[in-house]
N, C-alpha and C positions, 0 to 999 in steps of 0.2 A: 685834195685839200687846196683851197685857193690862198691867195696871198694875204688875205685878211688875218690869217692865222700864222703863228710862229711856233715851230716845234723845236724842242731842245731837251737835253738832259736837265732835269730839275735842279735848282739851286736852293740853298737854305732860305733865301729871301722869298721863295715861292711858297713856303710852308703854309702861311696863313691863308692864302688864296686857295691852295690845294685842299686844305682842311675844310674851308667853307664849301667847296664843291662836294666833297665826300659827305659832309654833314647834311647837305641838301638831299643827297641821293642815298643816304644810309638805309632807307626802307628797302633798297635793292640788295642789301648785303646782310644776310642773317647774322654774321659775326659782329656787326656794328650797331646792334639794337640798343645797347646800353652804353652810358657815358664812359664807364671804365674800359670797355672794349675799344671805344673810339680813342681814348687816351693811349692805349697800347698800340693801336694802329698808327697814331701820330709818331710814336717812337720807331715803329717799323719804317715809316716813310723817311724819317731822318737817317736811319741806317742805310736805306737804299739810296738816298741822295748822296751820302758820303761814298757809297760804292759805285756810283754812276750807273745804277740800275733802276732809276726813276725817270720816266719821260713825261714831259708835260707839253700841253698845247695851250697857248694864250691867245686871247683876242682882246685888243685894246687894254692890255696889261692885266687882264683877269684870266686865271686858269679856267679853261673850259673842257679840258681833257687830261686824264692822268692814266699812267700805266706803270705798274711795278713788275719787275721780273727778277729771276734768279739766274745768274751765270752758272752756278754750281749744279742746279737741277734742270737747267734748260726749260724753264717753265714761265708762263705768264701768270703772275700771282694775283693781280687785281687791275681792273680797267674800268673807267667810268668816263662818260661824256655828258656834258650838260644837255638837258632835253632840247633847249632852244638851238643847239649847235649840232644836233645829230643829222645824219644823212648828208654830211659835207666832206666825208672822207677822213675825218679826224682819227677814228679808231683804226682804220686801215693804215694810215700814215704812221701811227704810233707802233703798230705791230710790225710794219716793215722796218722801222728804225730799230726795234728790238732784234728782229731777225738778222739785221745787218751786223749786229755786234756779237751774236752767238756763233759758235763754230758751225760751219755749213754741213758738217758730217754728223751732226747730232739731231735726233728727233726733238721736237719741242712739244710740250703739252700744256693744257689748261683744263681747269674744271669749270663747268658752268651748270646751269639748271638743266634738269632732265627734259626730255622732249615734250611731255605733256604739261609742263609747268608754264603758266602764262608769262612768267618772267623770261622764258627761254627763247621766245620767238626771234627777237633781233640779234642777241649774241650768237645763237646757234647758226643762224643764216649767215652772219658775217664769218664765223670760223669755218663753216663749210665752204663758203665762197673762196676762202683763202687756202683751202686744201686740207683742213683738219678733218679727221675721220673719228667716228665714235669708238670709244673703248669702254672700259668698265664703269659700273655705277659705284660711287663712293659716298661716304658720309663725311661731310665737313661742317663743323659747328652745329652738329645735331640736325643737319638738313641734307636731304639727298641731292647729290650732284652727279653729273656724268663727266668722265675724263674724255677729252678729245685730244688726238695726237696728230701733229704735222710730221709726216715721215719725210725727212730731208734726203736729198740725193747724196749718195755716198760717192767719194772719188773713185774713179776707175783705176784699178791697178793693172799694170802691164806685166804679164807673165813672162819670165825669161824664156828665151828660145833656145 
């Protein structure tokens, strides 16, 4: 990611710009098709901002990348990058920031579209490049997804002699 972008934990002042991006990309999220679902998502973003589990990337003051994650579940919950800003390392930078805040001895998981879903090409390639491996097929928001897991290295224990 180059210096045109700024990555940080999102703040409440970022909410409007965050929601503008997600509204633009809602076609990629089966759970955000309806306005009431988008409103619920907005409240989820606010909770995550307050928990410092919301990461944003801005360019010229406008949010162009977002990521929500859970400390408790060690999972990436939602990620989106503006189409005009893709292939600039934004998604990788956000995932690396998330990973740096999670315990290094816990696996991290994400659900994304299944392999043969046309929406799956870019996200699956990214997750696999970062070391995530395929796991089970799951249903989320009445849409089939696949769970991907990043197996983290566990600390070596020294056995007593």
